[in-house]
N, CA, C and O atoms as CSV, one atom per row, in Angstrom:
chain,resi,resn,atom,element,x,y,z
A,1,UNK,N,N,-11.835,17.155,28.448
A,1,UNK,CA,C,-11.496,17.982,29.757
A,1,UNK,C,C,-11.092,19.427,29.792
A,1,UNK,O,O,-10.109,19.809,29.156
A,2,UNK,N,N,-11.783,20.198,30.479
A,2,UNK,CA,C,-11.644,21.794,29.987
A,2,UNK,C,C,-10.583,22.104,31.073
A,2,UNK,O,O,-10.196,21.294,31.915
A,3,UNK,N,N,-10.171,23.366,30.942
A,3,UNK,CA,C,-9.033,23.874,31.933
A,3,UNK,C,C,-9.327,23.993,33.393
A,3,UNK,O,O,-8.434,23.845,34.227
A,4,UNK,N,N,-10.520,24.249,33.702
A,4,UNK,CA,C,-10.850,24.088,34.999
A,4,UNK,C,C,-10.494,22.729,35.732
A,4,UNK,O,O,-9.967,22.638,36.840
A,5,UNK,N,N,-10.869,21.727,34.933
A,5,UNK,CA,C,-10.523,20.363,35.369
A,5,UNK,C,C,-9.167,19.978,35.564
A,5,UNK,O,O,-8.871,19.227,36.493
A,6,UNK,N,N,-8.216,20.475,34.684
A,6,UNK,CA,C,-7.002,20.193,34.658
A,6,UNK,C,C,-6.268,20.902,36.001
A,6,UNK,O,O,-5.390,20.339,36.656
A,7,UNK,N,N,-6.777,22.191,36.269
A,7,UNK,CA,C,-6.328,22.997,37.541
A,7,UNK,C,C,-6.385,22.273,38.699
A,7,UNK,O,O,-5.619,22.488,39.638
A,8,UNK,N,N,-7.289,21.376,38.707
A,8,UNK,CA,C,-7.500,20.665,40.017
A,8,UNK,C,C,-6.935,19.195,40.038
A,8,UNK,O,O,-6.996,18.515,41.062
A,9,UNK,N,N,-6.434,18.778,38.974
A,9,UNK,CA,C,-6.021,17.481,38.811
A,9,UNK,C,C,-4.866,17.122,39.991
A,9,UNK,O,O,-4.067,17.986,40.354
A,10,UNK,N,N,-4.863,16.011,40.447
A,10,UNK,CA,C,-3.851,15.802,41.449
A,10,UNK,C,C,-2.572,15.104,40.465
A,10,UNK,O,O,-2.817,14.197,39.670
A,11,UNK,N,N,-1.434,15.577,40.624
A,11,UNK,CA,C,-0.168,15.292,39.970
A,11,UNK,C,C,0.518,14.265,40.766
A,11,UNK,O,O,0.585,14.415,41.986
A,12,UNK,N,N,1.017,13.268,40.213
A,12,UNK,CA,C,1.909,12.452,40.846
A,12,UNK,C,C,3.255,13.103,41.037
A,12,UNK,O,O,3.433,13.969,40.180
A,13,UNK,N,N,4.003,13.007,41.661
A,13,UNK,CA,C,5.412,13.606,42.045
A,13,UNK,C,C,6.427,12.808,42.480
A,13,UNK,O,O,6.303,11.623,42.790
A,14,UNK,N,N,7.544,13.521,42.509
A,14,UNK,CA,C,8.797,12.727,43.092
A,14,UNK,C,C,9.597,13.620,44.125
A,14,UNK,O,O,10.826,13.696,44.131
A,15,UNK,N,N,8.768,14.276,44.985
A,15,UNK,CA,C,9.176,15.227,45.803
A,15,UNK,C,C,9.717,14.251,46.958
A,15,UNK,O,O,10.813,14.521,47.450
A,16,UNK,N,N,9.114,13.299,47.348
A,16,UNK,CA,C,9.726,12.372,48.630
A,16,UNK,C,C,11.097,11.768,48.115
A,16,UNK,O,O,12.101,11.721,48.826
A,17,UNK,N,N,11.043,11.331,46.866
A,17,UNK,CA,C,12.105,10.399,46.200
A,17,UNK,C,C,13.413,11.454,46.288
A,17,UNK,O,O,14.486,11.165,46.817
A,18,UNK,N,N,13.116,12.635,45.706
A,18,UNK,CA,C,14.251,13.714,45.586
A,18,UNK,C,C,14.740,14.145,46.913
A,18,UNK,O,O,15.932,14.438,47.003
A,19,UNK,N,N,13.840,14.236,48.146
A,19,UNK,CA,C,14.143,14.782,49.285
A,19,UNK,C,C,15.011,13.698,50.001
A,19,UNK,O,O,16.061,14.044,50.542
A,20,UNK,N,N,14.600,12.395,50.021
A,20,UNK,CA,C,15.308,11.175,50.447
A,20,UNK,C,C,16.658,11.336,49.796
A,20,UNK,O,O,17.686,11.292,50.472
A,21,UNK,N,N,16.665,11.492,48.695
A,21,UNK,CA,C,17.926,11.296,47.916
A,21,UNK,C,C,18.961,12.401,48.240
A,21,UNK,O,O,20.143,12.275,47.920
A,22,UNK,N,N,18.512,13.415,48.843
A,22,UNK,CA,C,19.337,14.678,49.303
A,22,UNK,C,C,19.570,14.311,50.742
A,22,UNK,O,O,20.230,15.083,51.438
A,23,UNK,N,N,19.056,13.128,51.280
A,23,UNK,CA,C,19.327,12.972,52.666
A,23,UNK,C,C,18.547,13.989,53.606
A,23,UNK,O,O,18.971,14.258,54.730
A,24,UNK,N,N,17.524,14.472,53.147
A,24,UNK,CA,C,16.732,15.385,54.016
A,24,UNK,C,C,15.542,14.733,54.724
A,24,UNK,O,O,14.929,13.824,54.165
A,25,UNK,N,N,15.223,15.145,55.859
A,25,UNK,CA,C,14.104,14.727,56.544
A,25,UNK,C,C,12.612,15.719,55.996
A,25,UNK,O,O,12.828,16.721,55.313
A,26,UNK,N,N,11.538,15.439,56.263
A,26,UNK,CA,C,10.336,16.259,56.092
A,26,UNK,C,C,10.731,17.542,56.801
A,26,UNK,O,O,10.618,18.568,56.129
A,27,UNK,N,N,11.150,17.649,57.971
A,27,UNK,CA,C,11.392,18.794,58.745
A,27,UNK,C,C,12.329,19.769,58.162
A,27,UNK,O,O,12.061,20.961,58.006
A,28,UNK,N,N,13.517,19.167,57.827
A,28,UNK,CA,C,14.522,19.828,57.040
A,28,UNK,C,C,14.133,20.511,55.711
A,28,UNK,O,O,14.581,21.614,55.395
A,29,UNK,N,N,13.310,19.829,54.979
A,29,UNK,CA,C,12.881,20.379,53.675
A,29,UNK,C,C,11.993,21.593,54.088
A,29,UNK,O,O,12.135,22.704,53.577
A,30,UNK,N,N,10.978,21.277,55.145
A,30,UNK,CA,C,9.986,22.262,55.266
A,30,UNK,C,C,10.724,23.467,55.772
A,30,UNK,O,O,10.298,24.567,55.419
A,31,UNK,N,N,11.878,23.395,56.628
A,31,UNK,CA,C,12.591,24.387,56.916
A,31,UNK,C,C,13.094,25.264,55.943
A,31,UNK,O,O,13.026,26.486,56.081
A,32,UNK,N,N,13.634,24.672,54.895
A,32,UNK,CA,C,14.130,25.262,53.760
A,32,UNK,C,C,13.370,25.876,53.133
A,32,UNK,O,O,13.713,26.957,52.655
A,33,UNK,N,N,12.098,25.365,52.946
A,33,UNK,CA,C,11.092,26.124,51.974
A,33,UNK,C,C,10.326,27.069,52.761
A,33,UNK,O,O,9.742,27.972,52.161
A,34,UNK,N,N,10.241,26.978,54.132
A,34,UNK,CA,C,9.716,28.064,55.058
A,34,UNK,C,C,8.076,27.668,55.155
A,34,UNK,O,O,7.232,28.564,55.137
A,35,UNK,N,N,7.700,26.227,55.261
A,35,UNK,CA,C,6.560,26.055,55.741
A,35,UNK,C,C,6.795,24.771,56.560
A,35,UNK,O,O,7.916,24.309,56.775
A,36,UNK,N,N,5.418,24.132,57.081
A,36,UNK,CA,C,5.427,23.342,58.097
A,36,UNK,C,C,5.627,21.869,57.549
A,36,UNK,O,O,5.130,21.650,56.444
A,37,UNK,N,N,6.287,20.839,58.177
A,37,UNK,CA,C,6.534,19.573,57.589
A,37,UNK,C,C,5.188,18.838,57.249
A,37,UNK,O,O,5.199,17.755,56.663
A,38,UNK,N,N,4.023,19.466,57.638
A,38,UNK,CA,C,2.825,18.634,57.358
A,38,UNK,C,C,2.441,19.197,55.926
A,38,UNK,O,O,1.976,18.356,55.157
A,39,UNK,N,N,2.557,20.408,55.486
A,39,UNK,CA,C,2.387,20.912,54.360
A,39,UNK,C,C,3.354,20.312,53.290
A,39,UNK,O,O,2.914,20.274,52.141
A,40,UNK,N,N,4.589,19.847,53.513
A,40,UNK,CA,C,5.460,19.042,52.580
A,40,UNK,C,C,4.916,17.749,52.519
A,40,UNK,O,O,4.886,17.156,51.441
A,41,UNK,N,N,4.449,17.202,53.631
A,41,UNK,CA,C,3.783,15.815,53.652
A,41,UNK,C,C,2.605,15.421,52.766
A,41,UNK,O,O,2.449,14.339,52.200
A,42,UNK,N,N,1.713,16.607,52.743
A,42,UNK,CA,C,0.584,16.683,51.935
A,42,UNK,C,C,0.789,16.664,50.625
A,42,UNK,O,O,0.085,16.057,49.819
A,43,UNK,N,N,1.996,17.487,50.307
A,43,UNK,CA,C,2.318,17.530,48.849
A,43,UNK,C,C,2.850,16.581,48.224
A,43,UNK,O,O,2.472,16.273,47.094
A,44,UNK,N,N,3.933,15.885,48.933
A,44,UNK,CA,C,4.310,14.849,48.690
A,44,UNK,C,C,3.276,13.480,48.286
A,44,UNK,O,O,3.389,12.661,47.374
A,45,UNK,N,N,2.453,13.588,49.145
A,45,UNK,CA,C,1.455,12.171,49.140
A,45,UNK,C,C,0.139,12.599,48.265
A,45,UNK,O,O,-0.863,11.904,48.100
A,46,UNK,N,N,0.355,13.761,47.802
A,46,UNK,CA,C,-1.043,14.092,46.766
A,46,UNK,C,C,-2.256,14.554,47.501
A,46,UNK,O,O,-3.365,14.563,46.967
A,47,UNK,N,N,-2.024,14.965,48.819
A,47,UNK,CA,C,-3.188,15.286,49.400
A,47,UNK,C,C,-3.190,16.947,49.510
A,47,UNK,O,O,-3.889,17.544,50.329
A,48,UNK,N,N,-2.480,17.472,48.750
A,48,UNK,CA,C,-2.553,19.015,48.468
A,48,UNK,C,C,-2.191,19.181,47.088
A,48,UNK,O,O,-1.251,18.511,46.659
A,49,UNK,N,N,-2.900,20.107,46.203
A,49,UNK,CA,C,-2.534,20.263,44.915
A,49,UNK,C,C,-1.185,20.996,45.025
A,49,UNK,O,O,-0.841,21.919,45.763
A,50,UNK,N,N,-0.428,20.217,43.938
A,50,UNK,CA,C,0.765,20.922,43.721
A,50,UNK,C,C,0.862,21.872,42.554
A,50,UNK,O,O,0.967,21.612,41.355
A,51,UNK,N,N,0.796,23.202,43.266
A,51,UNK,CA,C,0.884,24.304,42.263
A,51,UNK,C,C,2.175,24.566,41.507
A,51,UNK,O,O,3.218,24.007,41.845
A,52,UNK,N,N,2.103,25.539,40.334
A,52,UNK,CA,C,3.435,25.827,39.872
A,52,UNK,C,C,4.311,26.534,40.831
A,52,UNK,O,O,5.535,26.449,40.732
A,53,UNK,N,N,3.648,27.333,41.893
A,53,UNK,CA,C,4.457,28.211,42.991
A,53,UNK,C,C,4.851,27.061,43.616
A,53,UNK,O,O,6.080,27.021,43.558
A,54,UNK,N,N,4.402,26.081,44.200
A,54,UNK,CA,C,4.932,25.028,45.204
A,54,UNK,C,C,5.920,24.159,44.549
A,54,UNK,O,O,6.850,23.651,45.174
A,55,UNK,N,N,5.706,23.975,43.206
A,55,UNK,CA,C,6.852,23.231,42.464
A,55,UNK,C,C,8.224,23.920,42.430
A,55,UNK,O,O,9.273,23.344,42.719
A,56,UNK,N,N,8.120,25.255,42.037
A,56,UNK,CA,C,9.319,26.156,41.861
A,56,UNK,C,C,9.912,26.226,43.351
A,56,UNK,O,O,11.127,26.068,43.463
A,57,UNK,N,N,9.157,26.446,44.484
A,57,UNK,CA,C,9.721,26.556,45.793
A,57,UNK,C,C,10.535,25.357,46.056
A,57,UNK,O,O,11.711,25.387,46.419
A,58,UNK,N,N,9.831,24.301,45.850
A,58,UNK,CA,C,10.539,22.832,46.269
A,58,UNK,C,C,11.640,22.650,45.745
A,58,UNK,O,O,12.630,22.284,46.379
A,59,UNK,N,N,11.611,22.972,44.019
A,59,UNK,CA,C,12.603,22.536,43.297
A,59,UNK,C,C,13.769,23.463,43.653
A,59,UNK,O,O,14.917,23.024,43.719
A,60,UNK,N,N,13.517,24.546,43.848
A,60,UNK,CA,C,14.612,25.428,44.337
A,60,UNK,C,C,15.388,24.883,45.760
A,60,UNK,O,O,16.600,24.895,45.976
A,61,UNK,N,N,14.494,24.489,46.495
A,61,UNK,CA,C,15.093,23.934,47.998
A,61,UNK,C,C,15.958,22.602,47.696
A,61,UNK,O,O,17.061,22.427,48.215
A,62,UNK,N,N,15.360,21.682,46.810
A,62,UNK,CA,C,15.910,20.413,46.407
A,62,UNK,C,C,17.084,20.653,45.463
A,62,UNK,O,O,17.825,19.741,45.096
A,63,UNK,N,N,17.211,21.884,45.101
A,63,UNK,CA,C,18.443,22.149,43.835
A,63,UNK,C,C,18.261,21.281,42.732
A,63,UNK,O,O,19.164,20.551,42.324
A,64,UNK,N,N,17.036,21.335,42.190
A,64,UNK,CA,C,16.800,20.490,40.918
A,64,UNK,C,C,16.036,21.307,40.017
A,64,UNK,O,O,15.897,22.482,40.354
A,65,UNK,N,N,15.517,20.933,38.953
A,65,UNK,CA,C,14.516,21.506,37.889
A,65,UNK,C,C,13.088,21.032,38.479
A,65,UNK,O,O,12.906,19.964,39.063
A,66,UNK,N,N,12.187,21.936,38.244
A,66,UNK,CA,C,10.921,21.390,38.670
A,66,UNK,C,C,10.211,20.310,37.797
A,66,UNK,O,O,9.221,19.734,38.247
A,67,UNK,N,N,10.697,20.029,36.561
A,67,UNK,CA,C,10.393,18.859,35.965
A,67,UNK,C,C,10.838,17.859,36.483
A,67,UNK,O,O,10.195,16.836,36.249
A,68,UNK,N,N,11.979,17.736,37.303
A,68,UNK,CA,C,12.619,16.516,38.121
A,68,UNK,C,C,11.663,16.084,39.056
A,68,UNK,O,O,11.662,14.890,39.357
A,69,UNK,N,N,10.763,16.929,39.620
A,69,UNK,CA,C,9.823,16.460,40.635
A,69,UNK,C,C,8.575,16.067,39.961
A,69,UNK,O,O,7.647,15.902,40.753
A,70,UNK,N,N,8.290,15.869,38.717
A,70,UNK,CA,C,7.007,15.489,38.184
A,70,UNK,C,C,7.324,13.997,37.580
A,70,UNK,O,O,8.424,13.701,37.112
A,71,UNK,N,N,6.302,13.171,37.649
A,71,UNK,CA,C,6.211,11.819,37.067
A,71,UNK,C,C,5.482,11.962,35.881
A,71,UNK,O,O,4.373,12.489,35.968
A,72,UNK,N,N,5.948,11.544,34.639
A,72,UNK,CA,C,5.540,11.286,33.322
A,72,UNK,C,C,4.482,10.191,33.552
A,72,UNK,O,O,4.945,9.069,33.759
A,73,UNK,N,N,3.016,10.332,33.551
A,73,UNK,CA,C,2.197,9.322,33.545
A,73,UNK,C,C,2.527,8.206,32.483
A,73,UNK,O,O,2.840,8.391,31.307
A,74,UNK,N,N,2.372,6.852,33.233
A,74,UNK,CA,C,2.316,5.796,32.555
A,74,UNK,C,C,3.938,5.157,32.355
A,74,UNK,O,O,4.064,3.963,32.085
A,75,UNK,N,N,5.137,6.036,32.509
A,75,UNK,CA,C,6.323,5.713,32.516
A,75,UNK,C,C,6.931,5.442,33.951
A,75,UNK,O,O,6.739,6.089,34.980
A,76,UNK,N,N,7.829,4.155,33.727
A,76,UNK,CA,C,8.514,3.930,35.195
A,76,UNK,C,C,9.443,5.124,35.292
A,76,UNK,O,O,9.912,5.753,34.344
A,77,UNK,N,N,9.663,5.365,36.764
A,77,UNK,CA,C,10.518,6.469,37.193
A,77,UNK,C,C,12.124,6.179,37.047
A,77,UNK,O,O,12.824,7.158,36.789
A,78,UNK,N,N,12.619,5.179,37.162
A,78,UNK,CA,C,13.975,4.739,36.767
A,78,UNK,C,C,14.133,3.282,36.519
A,78,UNK,O,O,13.145,2.550,36.463
A,79,UNK,N,N,15.451,2.801,36.356
A,79,UNK,CA,C,15.860,1.611,36.204
A,79,UNK,C,C,15.355,0.455,36.973
A,79,UNK,O,O,14.955,-0.615,36.515
A,80,UNK,N,N,15.441,0.862,38.340
A,80,UNK,CA,C,14.741,-0.131,39.172
A,80,UNK,C,C,13.357,-0.277,39.052
A,80,UNK,O,O,12.776,-1.345,39.247
A,81,UNK,N,N,12.827,0.744,38.744
A,81,UNK,CA,C,11.204,0.339,38.701
A,81,UNK,C,C,10.887,-0.372,37.628
A,81,UNK,O,O,9.986,-1.210,37.660
A,82,UNK,N,N,11.663,-0.089,36.456
A,82,UNK,CA,C,11.505,-1.049,35.060
A,82,UNK,C,C,11.902,-2.250,35.482
A,82,UNK,O,O,11.140,-3.117,35.054
A,83,UNK,N,N,12.853,-2.717,36.204
A,83,UNK,CA,C,13.249,-4.016,36.514
A,83,UNK,C,C,12.195,-4.759,37.468
A,83,UNK,O,O,11.942,-5.960,37.367
A,84,UNK,N,N,11.629,-3.921,38.381
A,84,UNK,CA,C,10.440,-4.444,39.026
A,84,UNK,C,C,9.460,-4.996,38.316
A,84,UNK,O,O,9.092,-6.169,38.386
A,85,UNK,N,N,8.986,-4.055,37.552
A,85,UNK,CA,C,7.929,-4.248,36.633
A,85,UNK,C,C,8.136,-5.416,35.637
A,85,UNK,O,O,7.231,-6.100,35.158
A,86,UNK,N,N,9.546,-5.550,35.383
A,86,UNK,CA,C,9.691,-6.905,34.346
A,86,UNK,C,C,9.472,-8.093,35.154
A,86,UNK,O,O,8.788,-9.043,34.774
A,87,UNK,N,N,10.157,-8.013,36.447
A,87,UNK,CA,C,10.069,-9.075,37.390
A,87,UNK,C,C,8.622,-9.694,37.694
A,87,UNK,O,O,8.333,-10.890,37.731
A,88,UNK,N,N,7.868,-8.706,37.882
A,88,UNK,CA,C,6.496,-8.856,38.271
A,88,UNK,C,C,5.585,-9.583,37.188
A,88,UNK,O,O,4.782,-10.492,37.398
A,89,UNK,N,N,5.858,-9.047,36.134
A,89,UNK,CA,C,5.405,-9.595,34.714
A,89,UNK,C,C,5.527,-11.011,34.637
A,89,UNK,O,O,4.731,-11.705,34.006
A,90,UNK,N,N,6.594,-11.495,35.321
A,90,UNK,CA,C,7.112,-12.897,35.017
A,90,UNK,C,C,6.681,-13.865,36.145
A,90,UNK,O,O,6.957,-15.064,36.094
A,91,UNK,N,N,5.982,-13.292,37.184
A,91,UNK,CA,C,5.376,-14.141,37.974
A,91,UNK,C,C,3.998,-14.583,37.750
A,91,UNK,O,O,3.258,-13.921,37.023
A,92,UNK,N,N,3.582,-15.712,38.354
A,92,UNK,CA,C,2.219,-16.147,38.421
A,92,UNK,C,C,1.296,-15.231,38.967
A,92,UNK,O,O,1.681,-14.270,39.634
A,93,UNK,N,N,-0.141,-15.503,38.687
A,93,UNK,CA,C,-1.116,-14.553,39.379
A,93,UNK,C,C,-0.996,-14.900,40.880
A,93,UNK,O,O,-1.260,-13.963,41.633
A,94,UNK,N,N,-0.635,-16.106,41.472
A,94,UNK,CA,C,-0.645,-16.279,42.854
A,94,UNK,C,C,0.616,-15.653,43.310
A,94,UNK,O,O,0.504,-15.144,44.425
A,95,UNK,N,N,1.750,-15.549,42.783
A,95,UNK,CA,C,2.995,-14.987,43.106
A,95,UNK,C,C,2.811,-13.317,42.917
A,95,UNK,O,O,3.436,-12.586,43.686
A,96,UNK,N,N,2.038,-12.797,41.996
A,96,UNK,CA,C,1.978,-11.641,41.958
A,96,UNK,C,C,1.163,-11.249,43.118
A,96,UNK,O,O,1.692,-10.390,43.824
A,97,UNK,N,N,0.029,-11.659,43.479
A,97,UNK,CA,C,-0.752,-11.387,44.705
A,97,UNK,C,C,0.142,-11.434,45.921
A,97,UNK,O,O,0.137,-10.456,46.669
A,98,UNK,N,N,0.767,-12.281,46.143
A,98,UNK,CA,C,1.790,-12.450,47.382
A,98,UNK,C,C,2.816,-11.221,47.223
A,98,UNK,O,O,3.125,-10.625,48.255
A,99,UNK,N,N,3.292,-10.856,46.156
A,99,UNK,CA,C,4.077,-9.602,45.917
A,99,UNK,C,C,3.374,-8.516,46.292
A,99,UNK,O,O,3.889,-7.799,47.150
A,100,UNK,N,N,2.431,-8.251,45.900
A,100,UNK,CA,C,1.512,-7.187,46.252
A,100,UNK,C,C,1.135,-7.001,47.895
A,100,UNK,O,O,1.147,-5.902,48.448
A,101,UNK,N,N,0.867,-8.012,48.435
A,101,UNK,CA,C,0.642,-8.081,49.731
A,101,UNK,C,C,1.947,-7.690,50.528
A,101,UNK,O,O,1.833,-6.990,51.533
A,102,UNK,N,N,3.178,-8.126,50.102
A,102,UNK,CA,C,4.285,-7.680,50.790
A,102,UNK,C,C,4.763,-6.417,50.511
A,102,UNK,O,O,5.549,-5.907,51.309
A,103,UNK,N,N,4.399,-5.776,49.438
A,103,UNK,CA,C,4.778,-4.574,49.054
A,103,UNK,C,C,3.964,-3.400,49.708
A,103,UNK,O,O,4.371,-2.275,49.998
A,104,UNK,N,N,2.705,-3.946,49.870
A,104,UNK,CA,C,1.583,-3.016,50.638
A,104,UNK,C,C,1.949,-2.898,52.021
A,104,UNK,O,O,1.745,-1.875,52.676
A,105,UNK,N,N,2.567,-4.089,52.534
A,105,UNK,CA,C,2.921,-4.169,54.021
A,105,UNK,C,C,4.264,-3.276,54.186
A,105,UNK,O,O,4.534,-2.776,55.278
A,106,UNK,N,N,5.011,-3.117,53.163
A,106,UNK,CA,C,6.178,-2.419,53.317
A,106,UNK,C,C,5.863,-1.073,53.179
A,106,UNK,O,O,6.517,-0.263,53.834
A,107,UNK,N,N,4.928,-0.672,52.403
A,107,UNK,CA,C,4.458,0.590,52.223
A,107,UNK,C,C,3.998,1.159,53.333
A,107,UNK,O,O,4.417,2.259,53.692
A,108,UNK,N,N,2.928,0.369,54.121
A,108,UNK,CA,C,2.300,0.818,55.235
A,108,UNK,C,C,3.308,1.079,56.367
A,108,UNK,O,O,3.075,2.008,57.140
A,109,UNK,N,N,4.571,0.217,56.543
A,109,UNK,CA,C,5.347,0.484,57.571
A,109,UNK,C,C,6.006,2.044,56.961
A,109,UNK,O,O,5.781,3.070,57.603
A,110,UNK,N,N,6.530,2.070,56.137
A,110,UNK,CA,C,7.085,3.365,55.553
A,110,UNK,C,C,6.502,4.565,55.886
A,110,UNK,O,O,7.102,5.528,56.365
A,111,UNK,N,N,4.961,4.483,55.550
A,111,UNK,CA,C,4.223,5.677,55.913
A,111,UNK,C,C,4.103,5.756,57.382
A,111,UNK,O,O,4.052,6.919,57.782
A,112,UNK,N,N,4.045,4.869,58.281
A,112,UNK,CA,C,4.039,4.880,59.685
A,112,UNK,C,C,5.295,5.495,60.196
A,112,UNK,O,O,5.199,6.316,61.108
A,113,UNK,N,N,6.256,5.243,59.796
A,113,UNK,CA,C,7.624,5.796,59.938
A,113,UNK,C,C,7.605,7.059,59.710
A,113,UNK,O,O,7.853,7.792,60.668
A,114,UNK,N,N,7.307,7.673,58.386
A,114,UNK,CA,C,7.166,8.985,57.921
A,114,UNK,C,C,6.264,9.821,58.892
A,114,UNK,O,O,6.567,10.974,59.199
A,115,UNK,N,N,4.982,9.102,59.430
A,115,UNK,CA,C,4.024,9.866,60.431
A,115,UNK,C,C,4.832,10.108,61.623
A,115,UNK,O,O,4.697,11.194,62.189
A,116,UNK,N,N,5.683,9.216,62.098
A,116,UNK,CA,C,6.224,9.374,63.342
A,116,UNK,C,C,7.320,10.295,63.282
A,116,UNK,O,O,7.560,10.843,64.357
A,117,UNK,N,N,8.061,10.617,62.301
A,117,UNK,CA,C,9.100,11.667,61.811
A,117,UNK,C,C,8.268,13.129,61.954
A,117,UNK,O,O,8.578,14.105,62.637
A,118,UNK,N,N,7.133,12.942,61.092
A,118,UNK,CA,C,6.318,14.425,60.794
A,118,UNK,C,C,5.850,14.891,62.454
A,118,UNK,O,O,5.862,16.045,62.882
A,119,UNK,N,N,5.484,13.770,63.148
A,119,UNK,CA,C,4.736,14.155,64.342
A,119,UNK,C,C,5.796,14.237,65.395
A,119,UNK,O,O,5.516,14.818,66.443
A,120,UNK,N,N,6.939,13.737,65.233
A,120,UNK,CA,C,7.877,13.865,66.086
A,120,UNK,C,C,9.081,14.822,66.042
A,120,UNK,O,O,9.905,14.820,66.957
C-alpha cells in the first residue's frame, strides 16, 4: 500500500464515545469546535476523512489526547467490549444470529435518535 492510499483510508474512531462520555450533544461539540453538527456527525461515522487537523481540534474540544480518539485495529475498545466478545463466542450459531439481529436493531434506533438530534 502506498502513501497515497494511506492518506485516504477511513479510520475508525471513538469521537462519539468520548463526546457522549463528556455528556455533550453533537451540537454542543460542534459549537466548541466551531463547525456544523453535520460535520461532526460525518467525522464520527466515518463519512468524512479524519485528518490530523480534525483529530487535533476535536481532541482539544473533548479535553483528551488525539490518540484517545483512535481505535487500534482489531483490539476491543474497553472491558465491556471484551466481555461482549467473550459472551458472543460462547453462543451457538443460532443464538449469535439472534444477538446480531437485536444489536443491529438497537444500532438503527440509536442512529435514528442521533439523526433527530442533528436535524432538530
